[in-house]
C-alpha positions in Angstrom: 146.2 6.1 40.2 147.9 3.3 42.6 145.5 0.6 41.6 146.5 1.6 37.8 149.9 0.5 38.5 149.3 -2.5 40.3 147.0 -3.3 37.6 149.4 -2.4 35.0 152.2 -4.9 36.8 149.9 -7.4 37.1 149.0 -7.5 33.3 152.7 -7.5 32.2 153.6 -10.6 34.5 151.1 -12.6 33.0 151.9 -11.2 29.6 155.6 -12.5 29.9 155.8 -15.7 27.7 156.9 -18.9 29.3 159.6 -20.5 27.4 158.9 -24.4 26.4 162.3 -25.9 26.7 164.0 -28.6 24.7 163.4 -31.7 26.9 166.7 -32.6 26.9 167.7 -29.6 28.5 166.0 -30.9 31.6 168.0 -31.7 34.3 168.4 -35.2 35.2 167.4 -35.1 38.6 163.8 -33.7 37.4 164.0 -37.2 35.7 164.6 -39.6 38.3 161.7 -41.8 39.5 159.6 -38.8 37.3 156.6 -39.4 34.7 155.7 -35.8 34.5 158.3 -32.6 34.6 156.5 -29.6 35.3 158.3 -26.9 33.5 156.5 -23.6 35.5 153.3 -23.3 36.8 151.9 -19.6 37.4 148.7 -19.2 39.3 147.0 -16.1 40.3 143.6 -15.2 42.7 142.9 -11.6 42.1 140.4 -10.6 44.3 138.0 -7.1 43.7 135.6 -7.9 46.0 133.2 -10.6 47.6 131.3 -10.7 44.2 134.2 -10.5 41.8 137.5 -12.9 41.5 139.6 -13.5 38.9 142.0 -17.0 38.8 144.2 -16.9 36.2 146.5 -20.1 35.1 149.3 -20.4 32.7 150.8 -24.2 33.2 153.8 -25.4 31.0 154.8 -29.1 31.9 156.4 -32.5 30.2 155.3 -36.0 30.0 158.2 -38.4 29.7 156.1 -41.6 29.5 153.1 -43.3 29.1 152.5 -43.6 33.0 152.1 -39.7 32.7 149.4 -39.1 30.6 146.7 -38.8 32.7 148.1 -35.6 34.0 148.0 -33.9 30.2 143.9 -34.5 30.6 142.7 -30.9 31.1 139.8 -30.6 33.6 138.4 -27.5 34.3 135.3 -27.2 36.4 133.3 -24.2 37.3 129.8 -22.9 37.8 127.2 -21.8 35.7 128.0 -18.1 37.0 131.7 -18.2 35.6 133.4 -16.3 32.8 135.7 -18.2 31.3 138.2 -16.6 28.6 141.6 -16.9 26.9 141.4 -20.7 27.1 144.6 -22.2 25.0 145.9 -25.4 25.2 149.2 -26.2 23.2 151.0 -29.1 22.7 154.8 -29.4 21.9 157.6 -31.8 20.4 160.4 -32.6 22.3 162.4 -29.9 21.3 160.0 -27.4 22.2 157.8 -26.8 18.7 154.4 -26.2 18.9 152.8 -29.2 17.3 149.2 -28.4 17.6 147.2 -25.7 19.3 143.6 -27.3 20.3 140.5 -25.7 18.9 137.8 -24.4 21.5 135.3 -27.1 19.7 137.8 -30.2 20.8 137.2 -28.9 24.1 134.0 -30.7 25.7 132.0 -28.9 28.0 129.2 -30.6 30.3 127.0 -30.9 33.4 129.5 -32.5 36.2 127.6 -35.6 37.9 128.5 -38.4 40.0 127.0 -40.6 42.4 127.5 -38.4 46.0 128.6 -34.5 45.0 127.9 -31.5 47.3 127.2 -29.3 45.1 125.6 -30.5 42.0 125.2 -27.3 39.8 129.0 -27.8 38.5 130.3 -27.9 35.0 133.4 -29.4 33.7 135.4 -28.4 30.4 137.9 -31.6 29.5 139.9 -32.3 26.7 142.2 -35.7 26.9 145.3 -35.5 24.2 146.2 -38.0 22.6 150.2 -38.6 22.7 151.8 -40.6 20.5 155.4 -40.2 21.1 157.6 -39.5 24.6 158.4 -36.6 25.8 156.0 -34.0 24.9 155.6 -30.8 26.2 151.7 -28.9 27.1 150.9 -25.5 28.0 147.6 -24.9 29.5 146.6 -21.3 29.8 142.9 -19.8 31.1 140.9 -17.2 32.9 137.9 -18.2 35.1 136.2 -14.6 36.5 134.4 -15.7 39.4 131.4 -13.9 41.2 130.9 -16.2 44.1 134.1 -16.0 47.1 133.1 -18.9 48.9 135.4 -21.2 46.9 138.9 -19.7 46.8 141.2 -22.2 44.7 143.6 -24.1 46.7 146.9 -24.9 45.4 148.7 -28.2 44.7 151.9 -27.4 43.4 153.0 -31.6 43.4 149.7 -32.6 43.0 151.0 -36.4 42.1 153.4 -39.1 42.5 156.0 -39.2 39.8 155.6 -35.5 39.2 159.2 -33.0 39.3 158.3 -29.5 39.9 161.1 -26.9 38.4 159.0 -23.7 39.3 155.6 -23.0 40.7 154.2 -19.8 41.9 150.5 -19.0 43.4 149.7 -15.3 44.0 147.0 -13.7 45.7 146.1 -10.1 45.2 143.7 -8.5 47.3 142.2 -4.9 49.1 143.5 -5.0 52.4 140.2 -5.2 54.3 139.2 -8.8 52.2 140.5 -10.8 55.3 141.4 -14.4 54.1 143.0 -17.3 56.0 145.1 -20.0 54.8 146.4 -23.5 56.3 149.7 -24.5 54.4 151.3 -28.5 54.2 154.9 -28.7 53.4 155.4 -25.1 52.3 157.3 -21.8 52.9 155.7 -18.8 54.4 154.2 -16.1 51.5 156.2 -13.6 50.6 154.0 -10.2 51.7 153.9 -6.6 50.4 151.7 -4.2 50.0 150.8 -1.0 47.9 148.3 1.6 49.3 145.0 -0.7 50.4 146.1 -4.1 47.8 147.8 -6.7 49.5 149.8 -9.6 47.6 150.8 -12.7 49.3 153.2 -15.3 46.9 154.0 -19.0 47.4 156.8 -20.2 45.5 157.8 -24.0 45.5 160.7 -25.0 43.2 163.5 -27.0 42.4 161.7 -30.2 43.8 162.7 -33.8 42.5 160.0 -36.4 42.3 158.1 -38.5 44.8 158.1 -42.3 44.7 155.5 -43.9 45.3 155.6 -46.4 48.6 152.7 -49.2 49.2 151.1 -48.9 52.3 151.6 -45.0 52.6 149.2 -41.8 54.0 147.4 -40.5 51.3 149.2 -38.5 48.5 146.9 -35.1 49.7 148.5 -35.2 53.0 152.2 -36.2 52.4 152.4 -34.2 49.3 153.0 -29.8 49.7 149.5 -27.9 49.5 148.1 -24.7 50.5 144.2 -24.3 51.6 142.5 -21.0 51.4 139.3 -19.6 53.2 137.7 -16.3 52.9 136.6 -14.6 56.3 133.7 -13.3 54.7 132.3 -14.5 51.5 129.2 -14.5 48.8 127.9 -17.3 47.2 125.4 -16.6 44.3 124.3 -13.3 45.9 124.1 -14.9 49.0 126.6 -13.2 51.8 128.2 -15.3 55.0 131.2 -15.8 57.4 133.5 -18.6 56.8 135.6 -17.4 60.0 134.9 -21.3 61.5 133.1 -24.1 61.5 130.1 -22.5 63.9 129.9 -19.9 61.5 130.1 -21.8 58.2 127.3 -24.2 59.7 124.9 -21.2 60.7 125.3 -20.1 57.2 124.3 -23.3 55.9 121.6 -23.9 58.1 119.6 -20.7 57.3 120.4 -20.4 53.6 120.3 -24.1 52.3 118.0 -25.9 54.8 116.0 -24.0 57.0 112.1 -25.2 56.6 113.5 -27.3 53.7 112.3 -30.4 56.0 109.0 -29.5 55.9 106.3 -32.4 55.0 102.2 -32.3 54.3 100.2 -33.5 57.2 99.6 -36.7 55.2 102.5 -38.0 55.3 103.5 -36.7 58.5 100.3 -39.0 59.7 101.6 -41.8 57.4 105.2 -41.8 59.0 103.5 -41.7 62.5 101.3 -45.1 61.7 104.6 -46.9 60.1 106.4 -46.7 63.3 103.7 -46.7 65.6 104.1 -50.0 67.0 108.1 -50.2 67.2 109.4 -50.5 70.6 112.2 -48.0 70.3 113.0 -44.5 68.6 116.1 -47.3 67.6 114.0 -49.5 65.8 111.7 -46.3 64.1 114.5 -44.8 62.8 115.3 -47.9 61.2 112.1 -48.7 59.8 112.1 -44.9 58.5 115.5 -45.7 56.8 114.5 -48.8 55.0 111.1 -47.2 54.1 113.0 -44.2 52.1 115.4 -47.4 50.4 112.3 -48.7 49.0 110.6 -45.1 47.9 113.5 -43.0 46.9 116.6 -43.5 44.6 119.6 -41.1 43.8 119.6 -38.9 41.3 121.5 -35.7 40.3 119.2 -32.3 41.0 120.4 -28.9 41.3 118.4 -26.7 43.0 118.9 -23.1 43.8 122.5 -21.2 45.0 124.8 -23.3 43.0 123.1 -26.4 43.3 124.2 -26.3 47.4 120.6 -26.0 48.3 118.7 -29.6 48.7 115.1 -30.4 46.9 112.4 -29.5 49.9 111.4 -32.7 51.6 107.7 -32.4 50.0 109.6 -32.3 46.6 111.4 -35.6 46.8 108.3 -37.1 48.9 106.2 -36.5 45.8 109.1 -37.4 42.8 110.9 -40.3 45.0 114.3 -38.9 43.8 117.0 -36.9 45.3 120.9 -36.0 45.6 122.5 -37.1 48.6 121.3 -33.7 50.2 117.9 -34.1 49.6 117.9 -38.1 50.4 119.5 -37.1 53.6 117.0 -33.9 54.1 114.4 -36.0 52.9 115.2 -38.3 55.9 115.5 -36.0 58.7 112.4 -34.9 57.9 110.5 -37.9 58.1 112.6 -39.1 61.2 111.7 -35.2 63.0 107.8 -36.2 62.2 108.3 -39.3 64.0 109.9 -37.4 66.9 113.4 -38.4 66.4 116.4 -35.8 66.1 119.0 -36.0 63.7 121.6 -33.7 62.1 122.3 -33.2 58.3 126.2 -33.5 58.6 128.8 -32.9 55.6 132.1 -35.3 55.1 134.9 -35.2 52.6 133.7 -39.3 51.2 136.2 -41.6 49.8 138.5 -44.3 50.3 141.1 -41.9 51.2 139.8 -41.7 54.8 140.8 -37.9 55.0 138.6 -35.4 57.2 138.1 -31.9 57.9 140.4 -29.7 59.3 138.8 -28.6 63.4 140.7 -25.4 63.2 139.9 -24.5 59.6 137.2 -24.1 57.9 136.7 -24.1 54.4 134.2 -24.9 51.3 136.8 -27.2 49.9 136.9 -30.0 52.5 133.7 -31.4 51.9 131.6 -33.2 49.5 129.0 -35.6 50.6 126.2 -35.2 52.9 125.4 -38.2 55.6 123.1 -38.2 58.7 123.9 -38.4 62.0 121.3 -39.4 64.7 122.7 -39.0 68.4 120.6 -41.4 70.1 119.9 -42.6 73.9 122.8 -45.2 73.7 124.9 -44.6 71.3 125.2 -41.9 68.1 124.0 -43.8 64.4 125.1 -43.0 61.1 123.3 -43.1 57.9 124.2 -42.8 54.5 120.8 -42.1 52.5 121.8 -42.1 49.0 122.2 -46.3 48.7 119.0 -48.3 48.6 121.5 -51.5 49.6 123.6 -50.1 52.8 122.7 -51.6 55.9 121.1 -48.9 58.7 123.8 -47.7 60.7 126.5 -48.6 58.7 128.9 -46.2 56.6 131.6 -48.6 55.3 134.9 -46.9 54.4 133.4 -44.5 52.2 132.8 -41.8 55.0 134.0 -44.0 58.2 137.0 -42.9 60.7 136.8 -38.9 59.9 136.4 -35.7 60.8 132.5 -34.7 59.7 131.0 -31.2 60.3 127.2 -31.3 62.1 125.1 -28.7 60.6 122.1 -27.5 62.9 120.7 -24.2 63.7 122.9 -23.7 66.4 126.0 -23.8 63.7 128.9 -26.6 62.7 130.5 -28.7 64.9 133.7 -31.1 64.4 133.0 -34.5 65.1 134.5 -37.7 64.0 132.6 -41.0 62.1 132.9 -44.4 64.0 136.2 -46.4 62.6 135.7 -50.3 61.8 139.1 -52.1 63.2 140.6 -55.8 62.4 138.3 -56.9 65.2 135.5 -55.7 63.4 136.0 -56.3 60.0 136.1 -60.7 60.0 136.2 -63.5 57.4 135.7 -66.2 59.5 135.0 -69.6 57.7 134.2 -73.3 58.0 135.1 -76.4 55.5 134.5 -79.8 55.5 136.3 -81.6 52.8 136.9 -85.0 51.3 139.4 -86.0 48.8 139.6 -88.9 46.8 142.0 -91.4 46.0 142.8 -90.1 42.9 143.0 -86.5 43.8 139.2 -84.9 43.2 137.7 -82.6 46.1 134.8 -82.0 47.0 132.9 -80.6 50.2 130.9 -77.9 52.2 131.8 -74.4 52.8 130.3 -71.7 55.2 131.8 -68.4 55.6 130.6 -65.3 57.9 132.1 -61.6 56.4 131.6 -58.5 58.6 132.1 -54.9 58.3 134.4 -54.3 55.3 135.0 -57.9 54.4 130.6 -57.5 54.0 131.2 -55.0 51.4 133.1 -57.5 49.4 130.2 -60.3 49.4 126.8 -58.2 49.5 126.7 -57.1 45.9 126.6 -60.7 44.7 122.7 -60.7 45.7 122.3 -58.4 42.8 123.8 -60.4 40.5 122.4 -63.3 37.9 123.4 -67.3 38.7 125.9 -67.6 36.1 127.5 -64.0 37.2 127.6 -65.4 40.7 129.4 -68.4 39.6 131.9 -66.3 37.2 132.9 -64.7 40.2 133.0 -67.1 42.3 135.4 -69.2 40.0 137.9 -65.9 40.5 138.1 -65.6 44.1 138.4 -69.4 44.4 140.6 -70.4 41.9 140.6 -73.9 42.0 140.8 -75.6 38.4 137.7 -77.7 37.5 135.8 -76.5 40.3 132.0 -76.5 40.2 129.6 -74.5 42.5 126.3 -76.6 44.1 123.8 -74.7 46.2 125.7 -71.4 46.4 123.4 -69.4 48.8 124.2 -65.6 50.4 122.1 -64.2 53.2 122.8 -61.0 54.2 122.1 -59.5 57.8 121.4 -55.5 57.6 122.5 -54.5 60.9 124.8 -51.8 62.2 127.7 -54.1 62.0 126.6 -56.2 58.6 127.2 -59.7 58.3 127.0 -61.8 55.0 126.8 -65.3 55.2 128.1 -67.6 52.2 127.6 -71.4 52.1 127.9 -73.6 48.7 128.6 -77.0 48.3 131.7 -77.9 45.4 133.6 -80.6 43.8 136.7 -79.7 42.5 138.3 -82.5 39.9 141.8 -83.3 40.0 142.5 -80.7 42.6 145.8 -83.1 44.5 148.6 -83.5 42.6 149.1 -87.5 41.7 152.8 -89.3 41.8 152.4 -92.5 41.9 150.7 -93.7 45.5 151.4 -89.9 46.5 148.3 -87.2 46.8 150.1 -83.7 46.7 148.0 -80.7 47.7 147.5 -77.6 50.5 145.0 -77.8 52.9 143.9 -74.1 52.5 142.7 -74.1 49.3 139.8 -71.4 49.8 141.8 -68.6 51.6 145.7 -68.6 51.0 147.0 -64.9 51.6 146.7 -62.8 48.7 148.8 -59.6 50.1 151.6 -58.8 47.6 154.0 -56.4 49.2 156.9 -55.7 47.7 160.4 -54.6 49.2 161.3 -51.2 49.1 164.5 -50.0 49.6 165.5 -47.0 51.7 161.8 -46.6 52.5 160.9 -43.0 53.6 157.3 -43.0 54.9 155.6 -44.2 57.4 153.8 -47.8 56.7 149.7 -46.6 57.0 147.2 -49.8 57.1 143.9 -47.6 56.3 142.1 -51.2 57.5 142.3 -53.7 59.1 141.1 -57.3 59.4 140.7 -60.9 60.9 140.6 -64.1 58.9 139.8 -67.3 61.2 139.9 -71.0 58.9 138.7 -74.1 60.5 138.9 -76.6 57.7 138.3 -80.6 58.4 140.1 -82.8 55.8 138.7 -86.9 55.0 141.5 -88.2 53.5 141.0 -91.4 51.1 140.8 -95.0 52.4 144.2 -96.7 52.7 146.2 -93.0 52.4 148.1 -91.8 55.4 149.9 -88.5 55.9 153.8 -88.5 54.8 154.6 -85.2 54.9 152.5 -82.3 56.9 153.2 -78.2 56.9 154.9 -77.1 60.2 152.8 -75.2 62.5 153.4 -71.5 62.3 153.2 -69.1 65.3 153.8 -65.6 63.6 153.8 -62.3 65.3 154.8 -58.5 64.0 153.9 -55.2 64.9 151.4 -54.9 62.5 149.2 -57.9 63.2 150.1 -62.4 63.8 149.4 -65.5 62.1 148.6 -68.6 63.5 148.7 -72.0 61.9 148.3 -75.5 63.3 147.6 -78.9 61.3 146.5 -81.9 63.1 145.7 -85.9 62.5 142.9 -87.3 63.8 142.0 -91.0 62.9 141.4 -90.3 58.8 140.7 -86.8 59.2 143.3 -83.8 58.8 142.0 -80.4 60.7 143.6 -76.7 59.7 143.1 -73.9 62.2 144.4 -70.8 60.8 144.1 -67.3 61.6 145.3 -64.0 60.0 145.4 -60.7 61.9 146.2 -57.5 60.4 146.1 -54.0 62.2 144.9 -50.6 60.9 147.7 -47.6 62.3 150.4 -45.8 61.3 153.9 -47.5 62.3 157.5 -46.2 61.6 159.0 -46.5 58.1 161.5 -49.1 59.6 158.8 -51.4 60.2 157.8 -51.9 56.6 160.8 -54.5 56.1 159.5 -56.0 59.1 156.2 -56.5 57.3 157.7 -57.4 54.1 159.3 -60.5 55.7 156.0 -61.4 58.0 154.0 -61.8 54.9 156.7 -63.9 52.9 156.6 -66.3 55.8 152.9 -66.2 55.7 152.6 -67.1 52.0 155.0 -69.9 52.3 153.4 -71.4 55.4 149.5 -70.9 53.0 151.1 -72.8 50.0 152.8 -75.7 52.1 151.7 -78.8 50.7 150.3 -82.1 52.5 151.3 -85.3 51.0 149.8 -88.4 51.4 150.9 -92.1 50.7 149.5 -95.4 49.9 149.4 -98.0 52.4 
């Protein structure tokens, strides 16, 4: 009887109609700095047992301007075993009158694909409305019946900058014996109640104004409120497991997804042993195997058993020559194992936001990609196994400097991937230039790009000569420039380096007035960091990646010309970095020595104005003109 009463109360609450209000009645405070106003958002998770969960959503929101258009895109990810019903999308005009009820046939339904997904058996329903006038309002409503309890939906009530929230709630209804854990950020504690053997937890997030986006801030997912949910025990595609901690989760992955997936045919094992027999050490052997996989295999999305969670077997990848992130990583692991080299399957949240796993809170939603860890004798080496171009041992900004999960027979263990700091991310340039008496510039340039700076150049080797030139003209914006003998050499080490060299000619580079020539002595690398002032800044300053730029430019001035005006030397410092500029004259040669360092890290909000002032002075110094006068 108590269960029937709970169900009746549940249905009653869901059946209450959400009122779509006239947008002119939305309080002004919700519109300030906002592109979207969430009028009412109700999310509810009803857990019957490990194999039966209902997720119900009803949300009403108003798009205030074109910048908010993307918020109206409807996207629903689901597994093939999920059952979706009651899907409704309705649009309204500014007065709250219905304008369109979207047909189910207008909502696309496709297999979801990307270049690194951990879960490859996912499908997605998608609808992109055509918005012609503002403001306008939408109501989205649906229910998903899930037979898997590994993924209990997380909650992001204010999931973007420029979004105000009038009313939002998240409710979990579950049996008392079904234990969950949660991790909240910037949210009030839930309202908890029990009726018989049914527990209810309700979180609310109301009356919140839009947050303004500020440059050089931490990821919005770390700044905005959210709730992570994880079960202690779960079922996924009929396979039960424990998620009490990362160790339990790692054991479940290994036992159910990886065990015996690394077995190879005898012939393949012998081939790998023959491949590495002459290598001097395990590091060299591992590099040879990694490059073998790059040459042999390509990335392709694959679904194999247990919701696309299980990798293809190593034998299948060996035979077919392709796989997804799970399969290619497992295959590389199996080949290394054949050569007697230990490696560890590793789960990570990939992306440029640098968000890692939470060490004391295990949940399946925190990872989206697989990489490989090699605990070598002197150091740990990390491998990105989906790329045919990434150098051995180099992660780049896609998976660097974050907590990841090592998964082995012993269980799961959280460790951190290496970081690349300002002393690693280097650009070192030497330029030897000549200016003639009518202002034409020519010269030879050689530049070394390391670590993240390498990433900005390495892709050029894949472009045609014509496309290379088009790109070079964008990044070296000298008017009337022609590139000659362009070369790019890639040194693919653990800290990779790209060495670029070219000759060039740039007609009419220097301005000419009478007997004077006007020009900048730093034509190839002026600062391009546009840092805008932010009044009343609230966020800490977060510099995700630092760098070091060093330039030495020697310029032969035309015969019979002498310097009339040279830029002043500079030695600037701020909390985040430093800048040095020195210009010398030696006979008929002007020499520029320049250094710009930006240090990664987190700094107090009040330091932002210091950073703005610093780069304003850098910009002025970089574009300062030299003036030559004919004798």
